[in-house]
C-alpha positions as YAML, in Angstrom:
chain: A
units: angstrom
residues:
- id: 1
  name: MET
  ca: [21.51, 3.12, -14.92]
- id: 2
  name: LEU
  ca: [17.95, 2.79, -13.57]
- id: 3
  name: HIS
  ca: [15.36, 1.76, -16.16]
- id: 4
  name: LEU
  ca: [11.67, 2.23, -15.68]
- id: 5
  name: THR
  ca: [9.19, 0.26, -17.83]
- id: 6
  name: ILE
  ca: [5.65, 1.27, -18.02]
- id: 7
  name: SER
  ca: [3.20, -1.45, -18.97]
- id: 8
  name: GLY
  ca: [-0.08, -0.44, -20.66]
- id: 9
  name: SER
  ca: [-0.87, 3.12, -21.71]
- id: 10
  name: THR
  ca: [-0.50, 4.85, -18.40]
- id: 11
  name: PRO
  ca: [2.25, 7.56, -18.63]
- id: 12
  name: GLY
  ca: [5.33, 7.43, -16.33]
- id: 13
  name: LEU
  ca: [7.24, 10.22, -14.85]
- id: 14
  name: ARG
  ca: [5.57, 12.96, -16.87]
- id: 15
  name: PRO
  ca: [1.79, 12.40, -16.67]
- id: 16
  name: ALA
  ca: [-0.46, 13.59, -19.44]
- id: 17
  name: ARG
  ca: [-2.94, 16.26, -18.62]
- id: 18
  name: ILE
  ca: [-6.68, 16.47, -19.38]
- id: 19
  name: GLY
  ca: [-7.72, 20.12, -19.31]
- id: 20
  name: CYS
  ca: [-6.40, 21.40, -15.96]
- id: 21
  name: LEU
  ca: [-6.15, 17.93, -14.35]
- id: 22
  name: ALA
  ca: [-3.19, 15.50, -14.52]
- id: 23
  name: VAL
  ca: [-3.72, 11.80, -15.31]
- id: 24
  name: PRO
  ca: [-2.08, 10.15, -12.16]
- id: 25
  name: ILE
  ca: [0.70, 7.66, -12.49]
- id: 26
  name: ARG
  ca: [-0.12, 4.07, -11.62]
- id: 27
  name: LEU
  ca: [2.60, 2.40, -9.63]
- id: 28
  name: ILE
  ca: [1.16, -1.02, -10.60]
- id: 29
  name: ASP
  ca: [2.20, -0.18, -14.23]
- id: 30
  name: ARG
  ca: [5.80, 0.40, -13.28]
- id: 31
  name: LEU
  ca: [8.36, -2.36, -13.61]
- id: 32
  name: PRO
  ca: [11.72, -0.89, -12.48]
- id: 33
  name: VAL
  ca: [14.93, -2.51, -13.49]
- id: 34
  name: VAL
  ca: [17.80, -1.71, -11.02]
- id: 35
  name: SER
  ca: [21.33, -2.50, -12.05]
- id: 36
  name: ARG
  ca: [24.00, -3.76, -9.70]
- id: 37
  name: ALA
  ca: [25.69, -0.39, -9.89]
- id: 38
  name: ASP
  ca: [22.54, 1.43, -9.02]
- id: 39
  name: LEU
  ca: [22.15, -0.81, -5.94]
- id: 40
  name: LEU
  ca: [25.61, -0.11, -4.73]
- id: 41
  name: ASP
  ca: [25.44, 3.64, -5.61]
- id: 42
  name: SER
  ca: [22.29, 3.81, -3.33]
- id: 43
  name: LEU
  ca: [24.31, 2.90, -0.26]
- id: 44
  name: VAL
  ca: [24.31, 6.32, 1.25]
- id: 45
  name: PRO
  ca: [22.38, 8.02, 4.08]
- id: 46
  name: PRO
  ca: [18.77, 8.78, 3.28]
- id: 47
  name: PRO
  ca: [17.93, 12.34, 2.11]
- id: 48
  name: LEU
  ca: [16.93, 13.31, 5.54]
- id: 49
  name: PHE
  ca: [20.50, 12.84, 6.65]
- id: 50
  name: ALA
  ca: [22.33, 13.81, 3.43]
- id: 51
  name: ASP
  ca: [23.82, 17.03, 5.02]
- id: 52
  name: VAL
  ca: [24.20, 16.11, 8.76]
- id: 53
  name: SER
  ca: [27.46, 16.42, 10.52]
- id: 54
  name: PHE
  ca: [28.65, 16.12, 14.16]
- id: 55
  name: ASP
  ca: [28.37, 19.97, 14.23]
- id: 56
  name: THR
  ca: [24.62, 19.76, 13.53]
- id: 57
  name: TYR
  ca: [23.96, 17.24, 16.24]
- id: 58
  name: ARG
  ca: [22.61, 19.01, 19.36]
- id: 59
  name: PRO
  ca: [23.45, 16.97, 22.48]
- id: 60
  name: ASP
  ca: [20.99, 17.27, 25.34]
- id: 61
  name: PRO
  ca: [22.83, 18.92, 28.19]
- id: 62
  name: GLY
  ca: [20.95, 16.70, 30.67]
- id: 63
  name: GLU
  ca: [22.18, 13.56, 28.84]
- id: 64
  name: PRO
  ca: [26.07, 13.51, 29.07]
- id: 65
  name: THR
  ca: [26.37, 10.35, 27.13]
- id: 66
  name: GLN
  ca: [25.17, 12.14, 23.96]
- id: 67
  name: LEU
  ca: [28.15, 14.51, 24.01]
- id: 68
  name: ALA
  ca: [30.52, 11.64, 24.91]
- id: 69
  name: ALA
  ca: [29.26, 9.73, 21.93]
- id: 70
  name: VAL
  ca: [29.92, 12.74, 19.59]
- id: 71
  name: GLU
  ca: [33.49, 13.05, 20.92]
- id: 72
  name: TYR
  ca: [34.15, 9.26, 20.59]
- id: 73
  name: LEU
  ca: [32.83, 9.09, 17.07]
- id: 74
  name: ARG
  ca: [34.90, 12.14, 15.93]
- id: 75
  name: ALA
  ca: [38.04, 10.31, 17.18]
- id: 76
  name: PHE
  ca: [36.86, 7.10, 15.56]
- id: 77
  name: ALA
  ca: [36.25, 8.88, 12.23]
- id: 78
  name: LEU
  ca: [39.84, 10.34, 12.38]
- id: 79
  name: GLN
  ca: [41.26, 6.89, 13.15]
- id: 80
  name: VAL
  ca: [39.38, 5.13, 10.34]
- id: 81
  name: SER
  ca: [40.52, 7.81, 7.97]
- id: 82
  name: ARG
  ca: [44.20, 7.85, 8.79]
- id: 83
  name: PRO
  ca: [45.59, 4.40, 8.68]
- id: 84
  name: PRO
  ca: [46.57, 3.16, 5.18]
- id: 85
  name: ARG
  ca: [44.88, -0.10, 4.16]
- id: 86
  name: LYS
  ca: [47.20, -2.92, 3.75]
- id: 87
  name: ALA
  ca: [46.66, -6.44, 2.43]
- id: 88
  name: GLY
  ca: [42.93, -6.34, 3.39]
- id: 89
  name: ARG
  ca: [43.67, -6.13, 7.11]
- id: 90
  name: PHE
  ca: [43.77, -3.38, 9.70]
- id: 91
  name: ARG
  ca: [47.03, -1.72, 10.07]
- id: 92
  name: ARG
  ca: [47.87, -1.36, 13.74]
- id: 93
  name: ALA
  ca: [48.69, 2.05, 15.00]
- id: 94
  name: SER
  ca: [51.57, 2.54, 17.53]
- id: 95
  name: GLY
  ca: [49.13, 3.18, 20.28]
- id: 96
  name: PRO
  ca: [46.01, 1.09, 21.24]
- id: 97
  name: GLU
  ca: [44.73, -1.53, 18.74]
- id: 98
  name: TYR
  ca: [42.82, -0.02, 15.93]
- id: 99
  name: PRO
  ca: [39.11, -0.36, 16.64]
- id: 100
  name: GLY
  ca: [37.27, -2.40, 13.93]
- id: 101
  name: GLY
  ca: [33.78, -1.27, 14.93]
- id: 102
  name: VAL
  ca: [31.53, 0.82, 17.12]
- id: 103
  name: TYR
  ca: [28.05, 0.11, 18.19]
- id: 104
  name: LEU
  ca: [25.63, 2.90, 19.29]
- id: 105
  name: ASP
  ca: [23.34, 1.51, 22.00]
- id: 106
  name: GLY
  ca: [20.29, 3.63, 22.85]
- id: 107
  name: GLY
  ca: [16.58, 4.08, 22.74]
- id: 108
  name: PHE
  ca: [14.52, 5.55, 19.86]
- id: 109
  name: GLY
  ca: [14.67, 9.26, 19.22]
- id: 110
  name: VAL
  ca: [18.05, 10.08, 20.71]
- id: 111
  name: GLY
  ca: [19.73, 10.70, 17.37]
- id: 112
  name: LYS
  ca: [21.61, 7.55, 16.83]
- id: 113
  name: THR
  ca: [20.87, 7.72, 12.95]
- id: 114
  name: HIS
  ca: [22.08, 11.37, 12.91]
- id: 115
  name: LEU
  ca: [25.33, 10.23, 14.57]
- id: 116
  name: LEU
  ca: [25.83, 7.35, 12.34]
- id: 117
  name: ALA
  ca: [25.30, 9.42, 9.22]
- id: 118
  name: SER
  ca: [27.57, 12.06, 10.55]
- id: 119
  name: LEU
  ca: [30.32, 9.43, 11.05]
- id: 120
  name: TRP
  ca: [29.77, 8.23, 7.44]
- id: 121
  name: HIS
  ca: [30.14, 11.71, 6.16]
- id: 122
  name: ALA
  ca: [33.25, 12.35, 8.20]
- id: 123
  name: VAL
  ca: [35.12, 9.36, 6.70]
- id: 124
  name: PRO
  ca: [36.45, 9.57, 3.14]
- id: 125
  name: GLY
  ca: [35.53, 6.93, 0.70]
- id: 126
  name: PRO
  ca: [35.13, 4.37, -0.43]
- id: 127
  name: LYS
  ca: [32.34, 3.71, 2.02]
- id: 128
  name: ALA
  ca: [28.70, 2.36, 2.37]
- id: 129
  name: TYR
  ca: [25.69, 3.11, 4.42]
- id: 130
  name: ALA
  ca: [22.58, 0.83, 4.73]
- id: 131
  name: THR
  ca: [19.91, -0.32, 6.99]
- id: 132
  name: PHE
  ca: [20.01, -3.93, 8.30]
- id: 133
  name: VAL
  ca: [17.06, -4.64, 6.13]
- id: 134
  name: GLU
  ca: [18.78, -3.21, 3.08]
- id: 135
  name: LEU
  ca: [21.82, -5.37, 3.49]
- id: 136
  name: THR
  ca: [19.60, -8.53, 3.63]
- id: 137
  name: GLN
  ca: [17.92, -7.44, 0.54]
- id: 138
  name: LEU
  ca: [21.21, -6.79, -1.23]
- id: 139
  name: ALA
  ca: [22.44, -10.16, -0.36]
- id: 140
  name: GLY
  ca: [19.34, -11.55, -1.93]
- id: 141
  name: ALA
  ca: [19.53, -9.46, -5.08]
- id: 142
  name: LEU
  ca: [23.38, -9.75, -5.56]
- id: 143
  name: GLY
  ca: [24.23, -13.06, -3.91]
- id: 144
  name: PHE
  ca: [26.35, -13.29, -0.72]
- id: 145
  name: ALA
  ca: [29.61, -13.70, -2.38]
- id: 146
  name: ASP
  ca: [29.16, -10.79, -4.71]
- id: 147
  name: LEU
  ca: [28.04, -8.64, -1.86]
- id: 148
  name: VAL
  ca: [31.21, -9.55, 0.08]
- id: 149
  name: GLU
  ca: [33.43, -8.60, -2.90]
- id: 150
  name: ALA
  ca: [31.46, -5.25, -3.46]
- id: 151
  name: LEU
  ca: [31.74, -4.18, 0.20]
- id: 152
  name: GLY
  ca: [35.11, -5.71, 0.92]
- id: 153
  name: GLY
  ca: [36.94, -2.72, -0.38]
- id: 154
  name: MET
  ca: [35.13, -0.21, 1.60]
- id: 155
  name: ARG
  ca: [36.85, 1.83, 4.31]
- id: 156
  name: LEU
  ca: [33.73, 1.97, 6.40]
- id: 157
  name: LEU
  ca: [30.30, 0.16, 6.45]
- id: 158
  name: ALA
  ca: [27.64, 1.93, 8.48]
- id: 159
  name: ILE
  ca: [24.52, -0.20, 9.38]
- id: 160
  name: ASP
  ca: [21.45, 1.47, 10.77]
- id: 161
  name: GLU
  ca: [18.78, -0.32, 12.70]
- id: 162
  name: PHE
  ca: [20.51, -3.65, 13.27]
- id: 163
  name: GLU
  ca: [17.72, -6.11, 14.04]
- id: 164
  name: LEU
  ca: [17.34, -9.40, 15.86]
- id: 165
  name: ASP
  ca: [13.72, -10.20, 14.93]
- id: 166
  name: ASP
  ca: [14.63, -12.72, 12.27]
- id: 167
  name: PRO
  ca: [17.28, -15.29, 13.31]
- id: 168
  name: GLY
  ca: [18.14, -16.11, 9.60]
- id: 169
  name: ASP
  ca: [18.84, -12.55, 8.68]
- id: 170
  name: THR
  ca: [20.80, -11.97, 11.75]
- id: 171
  name: VAL
  ca: [23.13, -14.93, 11.06]
- id: 172
  name: LEU
  ca: [23.45, -13.79, 7.39]
- id: 173
  name: VAL
  ca: [24.55, -10.21, 8.35]
- id: 174
  name: SER
  ca: [26.71, -11.43, 11.15]
- id: 175
  name: THR
  ca: [28.54, -13.64, 8.72]
- id: 176
  name: LEU
  ca: [28.83, -10.72, 6.28]
- id: 177
  name: LEU
  ca: [30.35, -8.56, 9.00]
- id: 178
  name: ALA
  ca: [32.89, -11.26, 9.80]
- id: 179
  name: ARG
  ca: [33.96, -11.48, 6.14]
- id: 180
  name: LEU
  ca: [34.23, -7.69, 5.90]
- id: 181
  name: SER
  ca: [36.12, -7.29, 9.13]
- id: 182
  name: GLU
  ca: [38.63, -9.87, 7.87]
- id: 183
  name: ARG
  ca: [39.24, -7.54, 4.86]
- id: 184
  name: GLY
  ca: [39.78, -4.53, 7.08]
- id: 185
  name: VAL
  ca: [36.48, -2.77, 6.78]
- id: 186
  name: ALA
  ca: [35.67, -0.59, 9.76]
- id: 187
  name: LEU
  ca: [32.02, -1.21, 11.09]
- id: 188
  name: ALA
  ca: [29.48, 1.06, 12.77]
- id: 189
  name: ALA
  ca: [26.07, -0.02, 13.84]
- id: 190
  name: THR
  ca: [23.02, 1.20, 15.67]
- id: 191
  name: SER
  ca: [20.35, -0.81, 17.40]
- id: 192
  name: ASN
  ca: [16.81, -1.52, 16.42]
- id: 193
  name: THR
  ca: [14.86, -2.15, 19.58]
- id: 194
  name: LEU
  ca: [12.16, -4.69, 20.23]
- id: 195
  name: PRO
  ca: [9.69, -3.28, 22.80]
- id: 196
  name: ASP
  ca: [9.75, -4.36, 26.49]
- id: 197
  name: ARG
  ca: [13.48, -5.55, 26.08]
- id: 198
  name: LEU
  ca: [14.80, -5.40, 29.60]
- id: 199
  name: GLY
  ca: [11.85, -3.21, 30.46]
- id: 200
  name: GLU
  ca: [13.33, -0.15, 28.74]
- id: 201
  name: GLU
  ca: [12.47, -0.83, 25.04]
- id: 202
  name: ARG
  ca: [16.10, -0.84, 24.09]
- id: 203
  name: PHE
  ca: [18.10, -3.37, 22.14]
- id: 204
  name: ALA
  ca: [20.51, -4.83, 24.71]
- id: 205
  name: THR
  ca: [24.13, -4.43, 23.87]
- id: 206
  name: ASP
  ca: [24.91, -7.93, 25.20]
- id: 207
  name: ASP
  ca: [22.36, -9.43, 22.89]
- id: 208
  name: PHE
  ca: [24.04, -7.72, 19.87]
- id: 209
  name: LEU
  ca: [27.53, -8.85, 20.88]
- id: 210
  name: ARG
  ca: [26.33, -12.41, 21.59]
- id: 211
  name: GLU
  ca: [24.86, -12.64, 17.99]
- id: 212
  name: ILE
  ca: [28.16, -11.72, 16.46]
- id: 213
  name: GLN
  ca: [30.48, -13.55, 18.85]
- id: 214
  name: ALA
  ca: [33.29, -13.78, 16.35]
- id: 215
  name: LEU
  ca: [33.29, -9.91, 16.04]
- id: 216
  name: ALA
  ca: [32.56, -9.03, 19.68]
- id: 217
  name: ALA
  ca: [36.20, -7.94, 20.33]
- id: 218
  name: ARG
  ca: [36.15, -5.54, 17.40]
- id: 219
  name: PHE
  ca: [33.13, -3.54, 18.65]
- id: 220
  name: THR
  ca: [33.20, -0.74, 21.13]
- id: 221
  name: PRO
  ca: [29.66, -0.22, 22.56]
- id: 222
  name: ILE
  ca: [28.74, 3.50, 23.07]
- id: 223
  name: ARG
  ca: [25.62, 4.22, 25.07]
- id: 224
  name: VAL
  ca: [23.37, 7.05, 23.92]
- id: 225
  name: ASP
  ca: [20.88, 7.90, 26.49]
- id: 226
  name: GLY
  ca: [17.76, 10.03, 26.19]
- id: 227
  name: PRO
  ca: [13.99, 9.92, 26.25]
- id: 228
  name: ASP
  ca: [12.33, 7.07, 24.39]
- id: 229
  name: TYR
  ca: [9.55, 8.78, 22.34]
- id: 230
  name: ARG
  ca: [7.83, 5.43, 21.57]
- id: 231
  name: HIS
  ca: [6.41, 5.73, 25.00]
- id: 232
  name: ARG
  ca: [4.27, 8.54, 23.80]
- id: 233
  name: GLY
  ca: [2.32, 5.91, 21.49]
- id: 234
  name: LEU
  ca: [1.56, 6.28, 17.83]
- id: 235
  name: PRO
  ca: [0.56, 9.62, 16.60]
- id: 236
  name: GLU
  ca: [-3.00, 10.11, 15.15]
- id: 237
  name: PRO
  ca: [-3.18, 10.35, 11.39]
- id: 238
  name: PRO
  ca: [-5.35, 12.70, 9.42]
- id: 239
  name: PRO
  ca: [-8.72, 11.18, 8.74]
- id: 240
  name: PRO
  ca: [-8.84, 9.12, 5.44]
- id: 241
  name: LEU
  ca: [-10.28, 10.77, 2.49]
- id: 242
  name: SER
  ca: [-13.39, 9.52, 0.64]
- id: 243
  name: ASP
  ca: [-12.49, 7.68, -2.66]
- id: 244
  name: ALA
  ca: [-13.92, 10.52, -4.67]
- id: 245
  name: GLU
  ca: [-11.97, 13.19, -2.80]
- id: 246
  name: LEU
  ca: [-8.81, 11.18, -3.11]
- id: 247
  name: THR
  ca: [-9.20, 10.61, -6.74]
- id: 248
  name: ARG
  ca: [-9.76, 14.44, -7.12]
- id: 249
  name: ARG
  ca: [-6.69, 15.30, -5.22]
- id: 250
  name: ALA
  ca: [-4.53, 12.91, -7.20]
- id: 251
  name: ALA
  ca: [-5.71, 14.54, -10.39]
- id: 252
  name: GLU
  ca: [-4.81, 17.97, -9.02]
- id: 253
  name: ILE
  ca: [-1.30, 17.15, -8.10]
- id: 254
  name: PRO
  ca: [1.19, 16.88, -11.09]
- id: 255
  name: GLY
  ca: [3.30, 13.80, -10.72]
- id: 256
  name: ALA
  ca: [0.97, 12.09, -8.20]
- id: 257
  name: SER
  ca: [0.31, 8.42, -8.30]
- id: 258
  name: LEU
  ca: [-3.15, 6.69, -7.71]
- id: 259
  name: ASP
  ca: [-3.53, 3.00, -6.97]
- id: 260
  name: ASN
  ca: [-5.91, 0.60, -5.41]
- id: 261
  name: PHE
  ca: [-4.28, -0.55, -2.16]
- id: 262
  name: THR
  ca: [-4.91, -4.25, -2.82]
- id: 263
  name: ASP
  ca: [-3.66, -4.09, -6.43]
- id: 264
  name: LEU
  ca: [-0.40, -2.37, -5.27]
- id: 265
  name: ALA
  ca: [0.09, -4.94, -2.51]
- id: 266
  name: HIS
  ca: [-0.18, -7.74, -5.25]
- id: 267
  name: HIS
  ca: [2.31, -5.73, -7.41]
- id: 268
  name: LEU
  ca: [4.83, -5.38, -4.60]
- id: 269
  name: ALA
  ca: [4.85, -9.18, -4.33]
- id: 270
  name: THR
  ca: [6.19, -9.39, -7.91]
- id: 271
  name: LEU
  ca: [9.19, -7.14, -7.27]
- id: 272
  name: HIS
  ca: [12.26, -7.68, -5.28]
- id: 273
  name: PRO
  ca: [12.21, -5.28, -2.30]
- id: 274
  name: SER
  ca: [15.49, -3.63, -3.53]
- id: 275
  name: ARG
  ca: [13.41, -2.22, -6.40]
- id: 276
  name: TYR
  ca: [10.79, -0.53, -4.26]
- id: 277
  name: GLY
  ca: [12.83, 2.78, -4.19]
- id: 278
  name: ALA
  ca: [12.90, 2.87, -7.97]
- id: 279
  name: LEU
  ca: [9.20, 2.12, -8.02]
- id: 280
  name: VAL
  ca: [8.32, 5.43, -6.36]
- id: 281
  name: GLU
  ca: [11.14, 7.49, -7.74]
- id: 282
  name: GLY
  ca: [9.94, 10.82, -9.11]
- id: 283
  name: VAL
  ca: [6.48, 10.50, -7.71]
- id: 284
  name: ALA
  ca: [5.16, 13.71, -6.24]
- id: 285
  name: THR
  ca: [2.50, 12.27, -3.85]
- id: 286
  name: VAL
  ca: [1.47, 8.59, -3.46]
- id: 287
  name: CYS
  ca: [-2.33, 8.21, -3.34]
- id: 288
  name: LEU
  ca: [-3.81, 4.81, -2.18]
- id: 289
  name: TRP
  ca: [-7.54, 4.14, -2.29]
- id: 290
  name: ASP
  ca: [-9.40, 1.57, -0.23]
- id: 291
  name: VAL
  ca: [-6.58, 0.92, 2.22]
- id: 292
  name: ARG
  ca: [-7.16, -2.14, 4.26]
- id: 293
  name: THR
  ca: [-5.54, -4.06, 7.21]
- id: 294
  name: ALA
  ca: [-2.69, -6.17, 5.73]
- id: 295
  name: ALA
  ca: [-3.90, -9.67, 4.84]
- id: 296
  name: ASP
  ca: [-0.94, -11.51, 6.34]
- id: 297
  name: GLN
  ca: [2.67, -11.12, 7.46]
- id: 298
  name: ASN
  ca: [4.24, -11.22, 3.93]
- id: 299
  name: VAL
  ca: [2.04, -8.35, 2.80]
- id: 300
  name: ALA
  ca: [2.80, -6.52, 6.04]
- id: 301
  name: LEU
  ca: [6.61, -6.78, 5.68]
- id: 302
  name: ARG
  ca: [6.49, -5.63, 2.03]
- id: 303
  name: LEU
  ca: [4.48, -2.52, 3.24]
- id: 304
  name: VAL
  ca: [7.11, -1.87, 5.89]
- id: 305
  name: VAL
  ca: [9.87, -1.71, 3.02]
- id: 306
  name: LEU
  ca: [7.66, 0.53, 0.95]
- id: 307
  name: ALA
  ca: [7.00, 2.82, 3.94]
- id: 308
  name: ASP
  ca: [10.84, 3.07, 4.46]
- id: 309
  name: ARG
  ca: [11.44, 3.94, 0.80]
- id: 310
  name: LEU
  ca: [8.69, 6.63, 0.85]
- id: 311
  name: TYR
  ca: [9.98, 7.97, 4.11]
- id: 312
  name: ASP
  ca: [13.57, 8.12, 2.67]
- id: 313
  name: ARG
  ca: [12.28, 10.17, -0.11]
- id: 314
  name: GLN
  ca: [9.83, 12.25, 1.90]
- id: 315
  name: ILE
  ca: [7.00, 11.51, -0.56]
- id: 316
  name: PRO
  ca: [3.66, 12.78, 0.78]
- id: 317
  name: LEU
  ca: [0.85, 10.17, 1.16]
- id: 318
  name: LEU
  ca: [-2.93, 10.46, 0.80]
- id: 319
  name: THR
  ca: [-5.29, 7.51, 1.55]
- id: 320
  name: SER
  ca: [-8.86, 6.45, 1.70]
- id: 321
  name: GLY
  ca: [-10.12, 3.37, 3.42]
- id: 322
  name: VAL
  ca: [-9.12, 2.34, 7.00]
- id: 323
  name: PRO
  ca: [-6.97, 4.62, 9.07]
- id: 324
  name: LEU
  ca: [-3.14, 4.08, 8.89]
- id: 325
  name: THR
  ca: [-3.26, 2.97, 12.58]
- id: 326
  name: GLU
  ca: [-5.25, -0.06, 11.45]
- id: 327
  name: LEU
  ca: [-2.73, -1.12, 8.75]
- id: 328
  name: PHE
  ca: [-1.48, -3.96, 10.81]
- id: 329
  name: ASP
  ca: [-3.75, -5.93, 13.10]
- id: 330
  name: ALA
  ca: [-3.29, -6.28, 16.89]
- id: 331
  name: GLN
  ca: [-1.59, -9.72, 16.66]
- id: 332
  name: MET
  ca: [0.96, -8.26, 14.21]
- id: 333
  name: LEU
  ca: [1.59, -5.32, 16.59]
- id: 334
  name: ALA
  ca: [2.19, -7.70, 19.37]
- id: 335
  name: GLY
  ca: [4.43, -10.19, 17.55]
- id: 336
  name: GLY
  ca: [8.07, -10.43, 16.79]
- id: 337
  name: TYR
  ca: [8.00, -7.80, 14.02]
- id: 338
  name: ARG
  ca: [6.13, -5.24, 16.17]
- id: 339
  name: LYS
  ca: [9.01, -2.76, 16.10]
- id: 340
  name: LYS
  ca: [9.03, -2.79, 12.29]
- id: 341
  name: TYR
  ca: [5.24, -2.32, 12.19]
- id: 342
  name: ARG
  ca: [5.18, 0.59, 14.68]
- id: 343
  name: ARG
  ca: [7.98, 2.30, 12.77]
- id: 344
  name: ALA
  ca: [6.11, 1.95, 9.49]
- id: 345
  name: ILE
  ca: [2.88, 3.35, 10.95]
- id: 346
  name: SER
  ca: [4.76, 6.26, 12.42]
- id: 347
  name: ARG
  ca: [6.48, 7.01, 9.08]
- id: 348
  name: LEU
  ca: [3.42, 6.65, 7.01]
- id: 349
  name: ILE
  ca: [1.45, 9.00, 9.36]
- id: 350
  name: ALA
  ca: [4.17, 11.59, 9.07]
- id: 351
  name: LEU
  ca: [3.96, 11.33, 5.27]
- id: 352
  name: ASN
  ca: [0.19, 11.51, 5.45]
- id: 353
  name: ARG
  ca: [0.32, 14.63, 7.43]
- id: 354
  name: MET
  ca: [2.60, 16.17, 4.75]
- id: 355
  name: GLY
  ca: [0.10, 15.18, 2.04]
- id: 356
  name: ALA
  ca: [-2.99, 16.60, 4.00]
- id: 357
  name: GLY
  ca: [-1.17, 19.75, 4.96]
...
């Protein structure tokens, strides 16, 4: 069970009211405690994809690879669902060898996450779904051996946004996949592209397979073509509010939080990233005043995780200070983690639009 400790006198999930105004929650007062069971129970598709299926995916008639991907994944789901599991190894069917994994190779905005979540929903449990980053965080929170034991009994592990921007994390997850594959866990993954890769801003299939050489034979790459919406650039956010207007808006929204940006950045450094979801659980709108450009890479990467957890829960965002397009400096947006930062900005702007609307 998730426990939430509130330090100081600031209320938690049910803020007090002064007259007609609520006293906002302060995230910096929250010290979430997340159990092992909570962490494992959270390995499901995010709320945006909680109800998707192959039937709700709309292939582009001009992109035949999209329909081909749906048909392949439907068959893969049936194949994963049918064979009985035996002694931790794949049981071989009478026909072709049972595929251990599938890799969806394509650009941003073509529906790979929709397809991956649809596959997860189509396969009976036990099963797990996580992003690449969440898997690395789980390994840190539980320990590698414990994570292998926890996931080793799954029928399917779906991994969204497999990343190659951190060699250490890539080796860790590659080793994890090897251990799980040995235990008969079917694997499915999507790419997380670094810009200008092969001139098409797509994570190359060959790179993925080379990073997991021991598993290469178990993965069937499936190409999903379509327009890459990142070429349109980052969307413009609503203009930041003044500190006074932000404070007023936070007080008017029951269940809203209100924090100084720098204070929250310091608080995030005291929490394991696996607890960021619990940190914002139940918050109606997150309000951050005096937003500044991230001080360094460590702060920036924590903000990326927080952005993902807010986006998963579709929690609106209101800010004062610098525009969200200036959350990461030019050097960060040109460096090895640029894909993470661009995704975080895009997601925060979408939440900011929700809050401003």
